[in-house]
C-alpha positions in Angstrom: 0.0 0.0 0.0 1.5 3.2 -1.2 2.4 5.7 1.7 1.0 3.3 4.4 2.6 1.1 7.0 -0.3 -1.6 7.2 -2.1 -3.3 4.3 -5.7 -2.2 4.2 -6.9 -5.7 3.4 -5.0 -7.9 5.8 -3.9 -5.3 8.5 -0.3 -6.4 8.9 3.0 -5.2 7.4 5.2 -7.4 5.4 8.7 -7.4 6.7 9.6 -10.9 5.5 11.6 -13.3 7.6 13.4 -12.0 10.6 17.3 -11.6 10.4 19.0 -14.7 11.3 15.9 -16.9 10.9 17.3 -20.4 10.2 13.8 -21.8 9.2 14.0 -19.4 6.2 17.1 -21.1 4.7 16.7 -23.5 1.9 20.3 -24.2 0.6 22.6 -21.4 1.8 23.4 -20.2 -1.7 23.2 -16.6 -0.6 25.0 -16.9 2.8 27.7 -14.6 3.6 30.5 -17.2 3.3 29.1 -18.3 -0.3 29.1 -14.8 -1.6 32.4 -14.0 -0.2 33.8 -17.1 -2.0 32.1 -16.1 -5.2 33.6 -12.5 -5.0 37.0 -14.1 -4.4 36.8 -16.5 -7.2 35.7 -13.7 -9.6 38.7 -11.6 -8.6 41.1 -14.4 -9.3 39.5 -15.0 -12.6 39.7 -11.3 -13.7 43.3 -11.4 -12.5 44.1 -14.4 -14.4 42.5 -12.9 -17.5 44.6 -9.7 -17.3 47.7 -11.8 -17.0 47.0 -14.0 -19.9 46.4 -11.0 -22.0 49.8 -9.6 -21.2 51.5 -12.9 -22.4 
């Protein structure tokens, strides 16, 4: 609902799952550790690409 904090039909807000709610996890693909590992691998990949162009 635009400009309002509560739904006029249902009366509640929609904040989603609380932070740290382990019941909301399905696979952990978006956990902090996984995202950090993805960033690390992408950085290594970019570095390898730059180095391979220089050779």
